[in-house]
PDB file of N, CA, C and O in Angstrom:
ATOM      1  N   UNK A   1      -7.424  14.904 -14.749  1.00  0.00           N
ATOM      2  CA  UNK A   1      -7.282  14.099 -13.069  1.00  0.00           C
ATOM      3  C   UNK A   1      -7.340  12.570 -13.587  1.00  0.00           C
ATOM      4  O   UNK A   1      -8.387  12.097 -14.027  1.00  0.00           O
ATOM      5  N   UNK A   2      -6.051  11.778 -13.497  1.00  0.00           N
ATOM      6  CA  UNK A   2      -5.955  10.141 -13.921  1.00  0.00           C
ATOM      7  C   UNK A   2      -6.795   9.327 -12.929  1.00  0.00           C
ATOM      8  O   UNK A   2      -7.007   9.718 -11.781  1.00  0.00           O
ATOM      9  N   UNK A   3      -7.284   8.116 -13.454  1.00  0.00           N
ATOM     10  CA  UNK A   3      -7.698   6.995 -12.382  1.00  0.00           C
ATOM     11  C   UNK A   3      -7.177   6.797 -11.334  1.00  0.00           C
ATOM     12  O   UNK A   3      -7.885   6.894 -10.332  1.00  0.00           O
ATOM     13  N   UNK A   4      -5.718   6.442 -11.187  1.00  0.00           N
ATOM     14  CA  UNK A   4      -5.056   6.626 -10.335  1.00  0.00           C
ATOM     15  C   UNK A   4      -5.433   7.301  -9.123  1.00  0.00           C
ATOM     16  O   UNK A   4      -5.841   6.675  -8.144  1.00  0.00           O
ATOM     17  N   UNK A   5      -5.297   8.713  -9.150  1.00  0.00           N
ATOM     18  CA  UNK A   5      -5.567   9.620  -8.552  1.00  0.00           C
ATOM     19  C   UNK A   5      -6.882   9.782  -7.946  1.00  0.00           C
ATOM     20  O   UNK A   5      -7.089  10.056  -6.764  1.00  0.00           O
ATOM     21  N   UNK A   6      -7.939   9.546  -9.050  1.00  0.00           N
ATOM     22  CA  UNK A   6      -9.215   9.421  -8.463  1.00  0.00           C
ATOM     23  C   UNK A   6      -9.441   8.032  -7.460  1.00  0.00           C
ATOM     24  O   UNK A   6      -9.998   7.896  -6.371  1.00  0.00           O
ATOM     25  N   UNK A   7      -8.953   7.375  -8.090  1.00  0.00           N
ATOM     26  CA  UNK A   7      -9.176   6.058  -6.647  1.00  0.00           C
ATOM     27  C   UNK A   7      -8.551   6.478  -5.466  1.00  0.00           C
ATOM     28  O   UNK A   7      -9.262   6.373  -4.467  1.00  0.00           O
ATOM     29  N   UNK A   8      -7.165   7.027  -5.256  1.00  0.00           N
ATOM     30  CA  UNK A   8      -6.397   6.937  -4.368  1.00  0.00           C
ATOM     31  C   UNK A   8      -7.556   8.262  -3.446  1.00  0.00           C
ATOM     32  O   UNK A   8      -7.945   8.143  -2.284  1.00  0.00           O
ATOM     33  N   UNK A   9      -7.750   8.960  -4.011  1.00  0.00           N
ATOM     34  CA  UNK A   9      -8.444  10.376  -3.267  1.00  0.00           C
ATOM     35  C   UNK A   9      -9.647   9.677  -2.757  1.00  0.00           C
ATOM     36  O   UNK A   9      -9.665   9.681  -1.526  1.00  0.00           O
ATOM     37  N   UNK A  10     -10.649   9.084  -3.297  1.00  0.00           N
ATOM     38  CA  UNK A  10     -11.798   8.331  -2.440  1.00  0.00           C
ATOM     39  C   UNK A  10     -11.185   6.654  -1.767  1.00  0.00           C
ATOM     40  O   UNK A  10     -12.000   6.307  -0.912  1.00  0.00           O
ATOM     41  N   UNK A  11     -10.536   6.046  -1.847  1.00  0.00           N
ATOM     42  CA  UNK A  11      -9.529   5.407  -0.843  1.00  0.00           C
ATOM     43  C   UNK A  11      -9.029   6.437   0.420  1.00  0.00           C
ATOM     44  O   UNK A  11      -9.669   6.310   1.464  1.00  0.00           O
ATOM     45  N   UNK A  12      -8.436   6.984   0.413  1.00  0.00           N
ATOM     46  CA  UNK A  12      -7.966   8.076   0.759  1.00  0.00           C
ATOM     47  C   UNK A  12      -9.124   8.489   2.238  1.00  0.00           C
ATOM     48  O   UNK A  12      -9.012   8.363   3.457  1.00  0.00           O
ATOM     49  N   UNK A  13     -10.188   9.013   1.328  1.00  0.00           N
ATOM     50  CA  UNK A  13     -11.312   9.282   2.201  1.00  0.00           C
ATOM     51  C   UNK A  13     -12.029   8.271   2.807  1.00  0.00           C
ATOM     52  O   UNK A  13     -12.947   8.588   3.562  1.00  0.00           O
ATOM     53  N   UNK A  14     -11.810   7.281   2.638  1.00  0.00           N
ATOM     54  CA  UNK A  14     -12.741   6.208   3.247  1.00  0.00           C
ATOM     55  C   UNK A  14     -11.628   5.491   4.431  1.00  0.00           C
ATOM     56  O   UNK A  14     -12.021   4.756   5.336  1.00  0.00           O
ATOM     57  N   UNK A  15     -10.493   5.791   4.258  1.00  0.00           N
ATOM     58  CA  UNK A  15      -9.400   5.667   5.204  1.00  0.00           C
ATOM     59  C   UNK A  15      -9.965   6.236   6.133  1.00  0.00           C
ATOM     60  O   UNK A  15     -10.521   5.549   6.990  1.00  0.00           O
ATOM     61  N   UNK A  16      -9.974   7.691   6.214  1.00  0.00           N
ATOM     62  CA  UNK A  16      -9.894   8.507   7.155  1.00  0.00           C
ATOM     63  C   UNK A  16     -11.307   8.365   8.021  1.00  0.00           C
ATOM     64  O   UNK A  16     -11.366   8.474   9.246  1.00  0.00           O
ATOM     65  N   UNK A  17     -12.396   8.108   7.171  1.00  0.00           N
ATOM     66  CA  UNK A  17     -13.553   7.987   8.039  1.00  0.00           C
ATOM     67  C   UNK A  17     -13.771   6.364   8.845  1.00  0.00           C
ATOM     68  O   UNK A  17     -14.442   6.195   9.863  1.00  0.00           O
ATOM     69  N   UNK A  18     -13.046   5.319   8.117  1.00  0.00           N
ATOM     70  CA  UNK A  18     -13.330   4.018   8.625  1.00  0.00           C
ATOM     71  C   UNK A  18     -12.198   3.957   9.936  1.00  0.00           C
ATOM     72  O   UNK A  18     -12.524   3.559  11.054  1.00  0.00           O
ATOM     73  N   UNK A  19     -10.757   4.447   9.568  1.00  0.00           N
ATOM     74  CA  UNK A  19     -10.230   4.105  10.723  1.00  0.00           C
ATOM     75  C   UNK A  19      -9.238   5.356  11.378  1.00  0.00           C
ATOM     76  O   UNK A  19      -8.098   5.374  11.841  1.00  0.00           O
ATOM     77  N   UNK A  20     -10.433   6.513  11.130  1.00  0.00           N
ATOM     78  CA  UNK A  20     -10.025   7.358  12.015  1.00  0.00           C
ATOM     79  C   UNK A  20      -8.864   7.646  12.355  1.00  0.00           C
ATOM     80  O   UNK A  20      -8.353   7.588  13.474  1.00  0.00           O
ATOM     81  N   UNK A  21      -8.194   8.138  10.840  1.00  0.00           N
ATOM     82  CA  UNK A  21      -6.674   9.111  10.849  1.00  0.00           C
ATOM     83  C   UNK A  21      -6.833  10.101   9.829  1.00  0.00           C
ATOM     84  O   UNK A  21      -7.517  10.161   8.807  1.00  0.00           O
ATOM     85  N   UNK A  22      -5.936  10.933  10.439  1.00  0.00           N
ATOM     86  CA  UNK A  22      -5.378  11.975   9.721  1.00  0.00           C
ATOM     87  C   UNK A  22      -5.231  12.305   8.142  1.00  0.00           C
ATOM     88  O   UNK A  22      -4.076  12.053   7.798  1.00  0.00           O
ATOM     89  N   UNK A  23      -5.820  12.663   7.339  1.00  0.00           N
ATOM     90  CA  UNK A  23      -5.857  13.157   6.078  1.00  0.00           C
ATOM     91  C   UNK A  23      -4.468  12.968   5.522  1.00  0.00           C
ATOM     92  O   UNK A  23      -4.248  12.233   4.559  1.00  0.00           O
ATOM     93  N   UNK A  24      -3.636  13.578   6.088  1.00  0.00           N
ATOM     94  CA  UNK A  24      -2.294  13.671   5.513  1.00  0.00           C
ATOM     95  C   UNK A  24      -1.252  12.881   6.204  1.00  0.00           C
ATOM     96  O   UNK A  24      -0.031  13.031   6.164  1.00  0.00           O
ATOM     97  N   UNK A  25      -2.194  11.726   7.054  1.00  0.00           N
ATOM     98  CA  UNK A  25      -1.324  10.497   6.896  1.00  0.00           C
ATOM     99  C   UNK A  25      -1.149   9.696   6.269  1.00  0.00           C
ATOM    100  O   UNK A  25      -0.181   8.936   6.302  1.00  0.00           O
ATOM    101  N   UNK A  26      -2.240   9.677   5.395  1.00  0.00           N
ATOM    102  CA  UNK A  26      -2.349   8.913   4.193  1.00  0.00           C
ATOM    103  C   UNK A  26      -1.724   8.846   2.949  1.00  0.00           C
ATOM    104  O   UNK A  26      -2.219   9.515   2.041  1.00  0.00           O
ATOM    105  N   UNK A  27      -0.765   8.192   2.733  1.00  0.00           N
ATOM    106  CA  UNK A  27       0.059   8.194   1.651  1.00  0.00           C
ATOM    107  C   UNK A  27       0.690   7.173   1.230  1.00  0.00           C
ATOM    108  O   UNK A  27       1.413   6.549   2.006  1.00  0.00           O
ATOM    109  N   UNK A  28       0.524   6.747  -0.263  1.00  0.00           N
ATOM    110  CA  UNK A  28       0.685   5.825  -1.111  1.00  0.00           C
ATOM    111  C   UNK A  28       1.296   4.818   0.037  1.00  0.00           C
ATOM    112  O   UNK A  28       0.473   4.078   0.576  1.00  0.00           O
ATOM    113  N   UNK A  29       2.512   4.735   0.410  1.00  0.00           N
ATOM    114  CA  UNK A  29       3.799   4.203   1.389  1.00  0.00           C
ATOM    115  C   UNK A  29       2.836   3.929   2.620  1.00  0.00           C
ATOM    116  O   UNK A  29       3.560   3.361   3.437  1.00  0.00           O
ATOM    117  N   UNK A  30       1.929   4.015   3.004  1.00  0.00           N
ATOM    118  CA  UNK A  30       1.345   4.005   4.632  1.00  0.00           C
ATOM    119  C   UNK A  30       0.826   2.484   4.808  1.00  0.00           C
ATOM    120  O   UNK A  30       0.296   1.773   3.954  1.00  0.00           O
ATOM    121  N   UNK A  31       0.982   2.329   5.504  1.00  0.00           N
ATOM    122  CA  UNK A  31       0.818   0.789   5.904  1.00  0.00           C
ATOM    123  C   UNK A  31      -0.280   0.668   6.336  1.00  0.00           C
ATOM    124  O   UNK A  31      -0.470   1.552   7.172  1.00  0.00           O
ATOM    125  N   UNK A  32      -1.588  -0.308   6.149  1.00  0.00           N
ATOM    126  CA  UNK A  32      -2.565  -0.423   7.012  1.00  0.00           C
ATOM    127  C   UNK A  32      -2.937  -0.647   8.298  1.00  0.00           C
ATOM    128  O   UNK A  32      -3.801  -0.138   9.011  1.00  0.00           O
ATOM    129  N   UNK A  33      -1.962  -1.677   8.500  1.00  0.00           N
ATOM    130  CA  UNK A  33      -1.673  -2.404   9.890  1.00  0.00           C
ATOM    131  C   UNK A  33      -0.661  -1.324  10.707  1.00  0.00           C
ATOM    132  O   UNK A  33      -0.798  -0.664  11.737  1.00  0.00           O
ATOM    133  N   UNK A  34       0.262  -1.459   9.866  1.00  0.00           N
ATOM    134  CA  UNK A  34       1.952  -0.640  10.474  1.00  0.00           C
ATOM    135  C   UNK A  34       1.555   0.676  10.466  1.00  0.00           C
ATOM    136  O   UNK A  34       1.395   0.934  11.659  1.00  0.00           O
ATOM    137  N   UNK A  35       1.330   1.554   9.896  1.00  0.00           N
ATOM    138  CA  UNK A  35       1.152   3.234   9.973  1.00  0.00           C
ATOM    139  C   UNK A  35      -0.323   3.005  10.760  1.00  0.00           C
ATOM    140  O   UNK A  35      -0.391   3.435  11.911  1.00  0.00           O
ATOM    141  N   UNK A  36      -1.247   2.489  10.305  1.00  0.00           N
ATOM    142  CA  UNK A  36      -2.635   3.359  10.885  1.00  0.00           C
ATOM    143  C   UNK A  36      -3.431   2.259  12.329  1.00  0.00           C
ATOM    144  O   UNK A  36      -4.383   2.803  12.889  1.00  0.00           O
ATOM    145  N   UNK A  37      -3.053   0.899  12.825  1.00  0.00           N
ATOM    146  CA  UNK A  37      -3.024   0.098  13.499  1.00  0.00           C
ATOM    147  C   UNK A  37      -4.035  -0.584  13.257  1.00  0.00           C
ATOM    148  O   UNK A  37      -4.617  -1.007  14.256  1.00  0.00           O
ATOM    149  N   UNK A  38      -4.677  -0.981  11.761  1.00  0.00           N
ATOM    150  CA  UNK A  38      -5.897  -1.482  11.459  1.00  0.00           C
ATOM    151  C   UNK A  38      -5.614  -3.139  11.618  1.00  0.00           C
ATOM    152  O   UNK A  38      -4.747  -3.871  11.141  1.00  0.00           O
ATOM    153  N   UNK A  39      -6.710  -3.369  12.478  1.00  0.00           N
ATOM    154  CA  UNK A  39      -6.247  -4.995  12.824  1.00  0.00           C
ATOM    155  C   UNK A  39      -7.518  -5.596  11.504  1.00  0.00           C
ATOM    156  O   UNK A  39      -8.010  -4.860  10.648  1.00  0.00           O
ATOM    157  N   UNK A  40      -7.764  -6.830  11.647  1.00  0.00           N
ATOM    158  CA  UNK A  40      -8.169  -7.412  10.666  1.00  0.00           C
ATOM    159  C   UNK A  40      -9.389  -7.030  10.662  1.00  0.00           C
ATOM    160  O   UNK A  40      -9.674  -6.554   9.563  1.00  0.00           O
ATOM    161  N   UNK A  41     -10.517  -7.014  11.620  1.00  0.00           N
ATOM    162  CA  UNK A  41     -11.637  -6.159  11.873  1.00  0.00           C
ATOM    163  C   UNK A  41     -11.966  -5.191  10.991  1.00  0.00           C
ATOM    164  O   UNK A  41     -12.981  -5.013  10.319  1.00  0.00           O
ATOM    165  N   UNK A  42     -10.617  -4.394  11.131  1.00  0.00           N
ATOM    166  CA  UNK A  42     -10.595  -3.061  10.516  1.00  0.00           C
ATOM    167  C   UNK A  42     -10.306  -3.020   9.441  1.00  0.00           C
ATOM    168  O   UNK A  42     -11.031  -2.212   8.860  1.00  0.00           O
ATOM    169  N   UNK A  43      -9.631  -3.451   8.829  1.00  0.00           N
ATOM    170  CA  UNK A  43      -9.126  -3.943   7.467  1.00  0.00           C
ATOM    171  C   UNK A  43     -10.672  -4.414   6.711  1.00  0.00           C
ATOM    172  O   UNK A  43     -11.125  -3.976   5.654  1.00  0.00           O
ATOM    173  N   UNK A  44     -11.162  -5.234   7.445  1.00  0.00           N
ATOM    174  CA  UNK A  44     -12.801  -5.891   6.801  1.00  0.00           C
ATOM    175  C   UNK A  44     -13.411  -4.914   6.495  1.00  0.00           C
ATOM    176  O   UNK A  44     -13.822  -4.739   5.348  1.00  0.00           O
ATOM    177  N   UNK A  45     -13.613  -3.990   7.569  1.00  0.00           N
ATOM    178  CA  UNK A  45     -14.911  -2.807   7.341  1.00  0.00           C
ATOM    179  C   UNK A  45     -14.486  -2.049   6.329  1.00  0.00           C
ATOM    180  O   UNK A  45     -15.309  -1.662   5.499  1.00  0.00           O
ATOM    181  N   UNK A  46     -12.714  -1.600   6.185  1.00  0.00           N
ATOM    182  CA  UNK A  46     -12.452  -0.855   5.127  1.00  0.00           C
ATOM    183  C   UNK A  46     -12.885  -1.544   3.735  1.00  0.00           C
ATOM    184  O   UNK A  46     -13.692  -1.049   2.947  1.00  0.00           O
ATOM    185  N   UNK A  47     -12.141  -2.901   3.549  1.00  0.00           N
ATOM    186  CA  UNK A  47     -12.692  -3.022   2.214  1.00  0.00           C
ATOM    187  C   UNK A  47     -14.000  -3.284   1.933  1.00  0.00           C
ATOM    188  O   UNK A  47     -14.413  -3.120   0.785  1.00  0.00           O
ATOM    189  N   UNK A  48     -14.848  -3.738   2.968  1.00  0.00           N
ATOM    190  CA  UNK A  48     -16.652  -3.584   2.658  1.00  0.00           C
ATOM    191  C   UNK A  48     -16.716  -2.301   2.419  1.00  0.00           C
ATOM    192  O   UNK A  48     -17.601  -2.367   1.566  1.00  0.00           O
ATOM    193  N   UNK A  49     -16.475  -1.160   2.497  1.00  0.00           N
ATOM    194  CA  UNK A  49     -16.664   0.069   2.632  1.00  0.00           C
ATOM    195  C   UNK A  49     -16.188   0.225   0.990  1.00  0.00           C
ATOM    196  O   UNK A  49     -17.070   0.347   0.139  1.00  0.00           O
ATOM    197  N   UNK A  50     -15.042   0.218   0.678  1.00  0.00           N
ATOM    198  CA  UNK A  50     -14.329   0.099  -0.631  1.00  0.00           C
ATOM    199  C   UNK A  50     -15.095  -0.516  -1.902  1.00  0.00           C
ATOM    200  O   UNK A  50     -15.178  -0.043  -3.036  1.00  0.00           O
ATOM    201  N   UNK A  51     -15.657  -1.764  -1.364  1.00  0.00           N
ATOM    202  CA  UNK A  51     -16.453  -2.780  -2.407  1.00  0.00           C
ATOM    203  C   UNK A  51     -17.807  -1.806  -2.435  1.00  0.00           C
ATOM    204  O   UNK A  51     -18.123  -1.695  -3.619  1.00  0.00           O
ATOM    205  N   UNK A  52     -18.425  -1.305  -1.866  1.00  0.00           N
ATOM    206  CA  UNK A  52     -19.556  -0.772  -2.152  1.00  0.00           C
ATOM    207  C   UNK A  52     -19.358   0.698  -2.598  1.00  0.00           C
ATOM    208  O   UNK A  52     -20.327   1.412  -2.859  1.00  0.00           O
ATOM    209  N   UNK A  53     -18.089   1.128  -2.677  1.00  0.00           N
ATOM    210  CA  UNK A  53     -18.061   2.450  -3.486  1.00  0.00           C
ATOM    211  C   UNK A  53     -17.658   2.052  -4.910  1.00  0.00           C
ATOM    212  O   UNK A  53     -18.153   2.484  -5.951  1.00  0.00           O
ATOM    213  N   UNK A  54     -16.725   1.197  -4.784  1.00  0.00           N
ATOM    214  CA  UNK A  54     -16.497   1.087  -6.357  1.00  0.00           C
ATOM    215  C   UNK A  54     -17.162   0.079  -6.958  1.00  0.00           C
ATOM    216  O   UNK A  54     -17.082   0.152  -8.184  1.00  0.00           O
ATOM    217  N   UNK A  55     -17.797  -0.846  -6.547  1.00  0.00           N
ATOM    218  CA  UNK A  55     -19.016  -1.619  -6.757  1.00  0.00           C
ATOM    219  C   UNK A  55     -17.632  -2.870  -7.191  1.00  0.00           C
ATOM    220  O   UNK A  55     -17.658  -2.999  -8.415  1.00  0.00           O
ATOM    221  N   UNK A  56     -16.890  -3.463  -6.779  1.00  0.00           N
ATOM    222  CA  UNK A  56     -15.983  -4.621  -6.951  1.00  0.00           C
ATOM    223  C   UNK A  56     -16.180  -5.452  -5.639  1.00  0.00           C
ATOM    224  O   UNK A  56     -16.815  -5.144  -4.630  1.00  0.00           O
ATOM    225  N   UNK A  57     -15.382  -6.723  -5.955  1.00  0.00           N
ATOM    226  CA  UNK A  57     -15.187  -7.621  -4.937  1.00  0.00           C
ATOM    227  C   UNK A  57     -13.709  -7.642  -4.875  1.00  0.00           C
ATOM    228  O   UNK A  57     -12.901  -7.553  -5.800  1.00  0.00           O
ATOM    229  N   UNK A  58     -13.432  -7.836  -3.057  1.00  0.00           N
ATOM    230  CA  UNK A  58     -11.805  -8.219  -3.231  1.00  0.00           C
ATOM    231  C   UNK A  58     -11.911  -9.061  -2.381  1.00  0.00           C
ATOM    232  O   UNK A  58     -12.534  -8.981  -1.322  1.00  0.00           O
ATOM    233  N   UNK A  59     -11.154 -10.145  -2.899  1.00  0.00           N
ATOM    234  CA  UNK A  59     -11.122 -11.705  -2.865  1.00  0.00           C
ATOM    235  C   UNK A  59     -10.296 -11.805  -1.211  1.00  0.00           C
ATOM    236  O   UNK A  59      -9.544 -10.870  -0.939  1.00  0.00           O
ATOM    237  N   UNK A  60     -10.412 -12.575  -0.500  1.00  0.00           N
ATOM    238  CA  UNK A  60      -9.796 -12.917   0.451  1.00  0.00           C
ATOM    239  C   UNK A  60      -8.188 -13.295  -0.072  1.00  0.00           C
ATOM    240  O   UNK A  60      -7.261 -12.889   0.629  1.00  0.00           O
ATOM    241  N   UNK A  61      -8.028 -13.721  -0.748  1.00  0.00           N
ATOM    242  CA  UNK A  61      -6.376 -13.934  -1.447  1.00  0.00           C
ATOM    243  C   UNK A  61      -5.677 -12.349  -1.520  1.00  0.00           C
ATOM    244  O   UNK A  61      -4.609 -11.935  -1.070  1.00  0.00           O
ATOM    245  N   UNK A  62      -6.516 -11.819  -2.112  1.00  0.00           N
ATOM    246  CA  UNK A  62      -5.986 -10.666  -2.540  1.00  0.00           C
ATOM    247  C   UNK A  62      -5.831  -9.606  -1.281  1.00  0.00           C
ATOM    248  O   UNK A  62      -4.958  -8.758  -1.097  1.00  0.00           O
ATOM    249  N   UNK A  63      -6.974  -9.946  -0.482  1.00  0.00           N
ATOM    250  CA  UNK A  63      -6.773  -8.740   0.514  1.00  0.00           C
ATOM    251  C   UNK A  63      -5.887  -9.174   1.665  1.00  0.00           C
ATOM    252  O   UNK A  63      -5.308  -8.287   2.292  1.00  0.00           O
ATOM    253  N   UNK A  64      -5.728 -10.361   1.990  1.00  0.00           N
ATOM    254  CA  UNK A  64      -4.109 -10.604   2.613  1.00  0.00           C
ATOM    255  C   UNK A  64      -2.780 -10.027   1.920  1.00  0.00           C
ATOM    256  O   UNK A  64      -1.710 -10.087   2.525  1.00  0.00           O
ATOM    257  N   UNK A  65      -2.869  -9.491   0.691  1.00  0.00           N
ATOM    258  CA  UNK A  65      -1.692  -9.258   0.075  1.00  0.00           C
ATOM    259  C   UNK A  65      -2.004  -7.618   0.331  1.00  0.00           C
ATOM    260  O   UNK A  65      -1.024  -6.878   0.413  1.00  0.00           O
ATOM    261  N   UNK A  66      -3.136  -7.135   0.437  1.00  0.00           N
ATOM    262  CA  UNK A  66      -3.026  -5.829   0.351  1.00  0.00           C
ATOM    263  C   UNK A  66      -2.581  -4.655   1.780  1.00  0.00           C
ATOM    264  O   UNK A  66      -3.354  -4.269   2.657  1.00  0.00           O
ATOM    265  N   UNK A  67      -1.424  -4.377   1.652  1.00  0.00           N
ATOM    266  CA  UNK A  67      -0.823  -3.950   2.838  1.00  0.00           C
ATOM    267  C   UNK A  67      -0.209  -2.550   3.074  1.00  0.00           C
ATOM    268  O   UNK A  67       0.117  -2.008   4.130  1.00  0.00           O
ATOM    269  N   UNK A  68      -0.141  -2.108   1.775  1.00  0.00           N
ATOM    270  CA  UNK A  68      -0.179  -0.550   1.523  1.00  0.00           C
ATOM    271  C   UNK A  68      -0.948  -0.065   0.970  1.00  0.00           C
ATOM    272  O   UNK A  68      -1.574  -0.710   0.129  1.00  0.00           O
ATOM    273  N   UNK A  69      -1.276   1.522   1.253  1.00  0.00           N
ATOM    274  CA  UNK A  69      -2.408   2.014   0.519  1.00  0.00           C
ATOM    275  C   UNK A  69      -2.241   2.109  -0.892  1.00  0.00           C
ATOM    276  O   UNK A  69      -3.226   2.343  -1.593  1.00  0.00           O
ATOM    277  N   UNK A  70      -0.947   1.933  -1.463  1.00  0.00           N
ATOM    278  CA  UNK A  70      -0.612   2.014  -2.873  1.00  0.00           C
ATOM    279  C   UNK A  70      -1.025   0.554  -3.454  1.00  0.00           C
ATOM    280  O   UNK A  70      -1.545   0.633  -4.567  1.00  0.00           O
ATOM    281  N   UNK A  71      -0.929  -0.488  -3.043  1.00  0.00           N
ATOM    282  CA  UNK A  71      -1.095  -1.877  -3.392  1.00  0.00           C
ATOM    283  C   UNK A  71      -2.687  -1.637  -3.282  1.00  0.00           C
ATOM    284  O   UNK A  71      -3.288  -2.016  -4.287  1.00  0.00           O
ATOM    285  N   UNK A  72      -3.199  -1.282  -2.631  1.00  0.00           N
ATOM    286  CA  UNK A  72      -4.955  -0.715  -2.502  1.00  0.00           C
ATOM    287  C   UNK A  72      -5.495  -0.120  -3.560  1.00  0.00           C
ATOM    288  O   UNK A  72      -6.587  -0.581  -3.893  1.00  0.00           O
ATOM    289  N   UNK A  73      -5.175   0.553  -4.046  1.00  0.00           N
ATOM    290  CA  UNK A  73      -4.948   1.805  -5.001  1.00  0.00           C
ATOM    291  C   UNK A  73      -5.042   1.204  -6.169  1.00  0.00           C
ATOM    292  O   UNK A  73      -6.011   1.219  -6.928  1.00  0.00           O
ATOM    293  N   UNK A  74      -3.771   0.540  -6.344  1.00  0.00           N
ATOM    294  CA  UNK A  74      -3.978  -0.210  -7.771  1.00  0.00           C
ATOM    295  C   UNK A  74      -4.838  -1.314  -8.046  1.00  0.00           C
ATOM    296  O   UNK A  74      -5.449  -1.643  -9.062  1.00  0.00           O
ATOM    297  N   UNK A  75      -4.754  -1.766  -7.004  1.00  0.00           N
ATOM    298  CA  UNK A  75      -5.826  -3.339  -6.885  1.00  0.00           C
ATOM    299  C   UNK A  75      -7.240  -2.708  -7.806  1.00  0.00           C
ATOM    300  O   UNK A  75      -7.555  -2.952  -8.971  1.00  0.00           O
ATOM    301  N   UNK A  76      -7.892  -1.854  -6.825  1.00  0.00           N
ATOM    302  CA  UNK A  76      -9.046  -1.167  -7.283  1.00  0.00           C
ATOM    303  C   UNK A  76      -9.321  -0.514  -8.435  1.00  0.00           C
ATOM    304  O   UNK A  76     -10.502  -0.384  -8.756  1.00  0.00           O
ATOM    305  N   UNK A  77      -8.475  -0.085  -9.109  1.00  0.00           N
ATOM    306  CA  UNK A  77      -8.033   0.700 -10.113  1.00  0.00           C
ATOM    307  C   UNK A  77      -7.713  -0.016 -11.383  1.00  0.00           C
ATOM    308  O   UNK A  77      -7.694   0.595 -12.451  1.00  0.00           O
ATOM    309  N   UNK A  78      -7.480  -1.204 -11.303  1.00  0.00           N
ATOM    310  CA  UNK A  78      -7.273  -2.689 -12.048  1.00  0.00           C
ATOM    311  C   UNK A  78      -8.791  -3.095 -11.967  1.00  0.00           C
ATOM    312  O   UNK A  78      -9.171  -3.589 -13.029  1.00  0.00           O
ATOM    313  N   UNK A  79      -9.540  -3.037 -11.218  1.00  0.00           N
ATOM    314  CA  UNK A  79     -11.005  -4.170 -11.077  1.00  0.00           C
ATOM    315  C   UNK A  79     -12.165  -2.693 -11.268  1.00  0.00           C
ATOM    316  O   UNK A  79     -13.219  -2.948 -11.851  1.00  0.00           O
ATOM    317  N   UNK A  80     -12.015  -1.664 -10.932  1.00  0.00           N
ATOM    318  CA  UNK A  80     -13.368  -1.295 -10.922  1.00  0.00           C
ATOM    319  C   UNK A  80     -13.469  -0.560 -12.616  1.00  0.00           C
ATOM    320  O   UNK A  80     -12.578  -0.180 -13.377  1.00  0.00           O
ATOM    321  N   UNK A  81     -14.900  -0.579 -12.743  1.00  0.00           N
ATOM    322  CA  UNK A  81     -15.563  -0.550 -14.229  1.00  0.00           C
ATOM    323  C   UNK A  81     -15.146   1.149 -14.252  1.00  0.00           C
ATOM    324  O   UNK A  81     -15.153   2.074 -13.440  1.00  0.00           O
ATOM    325  N   UNK A  82     -14.745   0.926 -15.858  1.00  0.00           N
ATOM    326  CA  UNK A  82     -14.565   2.198 -16.394  1.00  0.00           C
ATOM    327  C   UNK A  82     -15.888   3.266 -15.931  1.00  0.00           C
ATOM    328  O   UNK A  82     -15.812   4.376 -15.405  1.00  0.00           O
ATOM    329  N   UNK A  83     -16.645   2.777 -16.183  1.00  0.00           N
ATOM    330  CA  UNK A  83     -18.062   3.895 -15.878  1.00  0.00           C
ATOM    331  C   UNK A  83     -18.046   4.682 -14.253  1.00  0.00           C
ATOM    332  O   UNK A  83     -18.397   5.814 -13.921  1.00  0.00           O
ATOM    333  N   UNK A  84     -17.632   3.845 -13.671  1.00  0.00           N
ATOM    334  CA  UNK A  84     -16.887   4.722 -12.210  1.00  0.00           C
ATOM    335  C   UNK A  84     -16.471   6.231 -12.345  1.00  0.00           C
ATOM    336  O   UNK A  84     -16.804   7.136 -11.580  1.00  0.00           O
ATOM    337  N   UNK A  85     -15.384   6.371 -13.882  1.00  0.00           N
ATOM    338  CA  UNK A  85     -14.770   7.684 -14.007  1.00  0.00           C
ATOM    339  C   UNK A  85     -15.527   8.275 -14.992  1.00  0.00           C
ATOM    340  O   UNK A  85     -14.857   8.931 -15.790  1.00  0.00           O
ATOM    341  N   UNK A  86     -16.927   8.243 -15.219  1.00  0.00           N
ATOM    342  CA  UNK A  86     -17.631   9.288 -16.145  1.00  0.00           C
ATOM    343  C   UNK A  86     -18.273  10.085 -15.847  1.00  0.00           C
ATOM    344  O   UNK A  86     -18.759  10.835 -16.694  1.00  0.00           O
TER     345      UNK A  86
END
């Protein structure tokens, strides 16, 4: 399994937990606010969980640009340490 898929699977799991979304609704093109109804507090909670899981930091400027699941997966995949995948 490639890094993108591993990151997507984990982020999908976190979205399901944090935002109370059915797993089948979490697609790469789904919008955090537009499709899942996430407000800024929901997004902050989700980003905190992602930071804890992947041991990364999502800076405020980047956070405002992460609108759809694919953006989030790409961002995390590029930031996460390779040790996560071992």
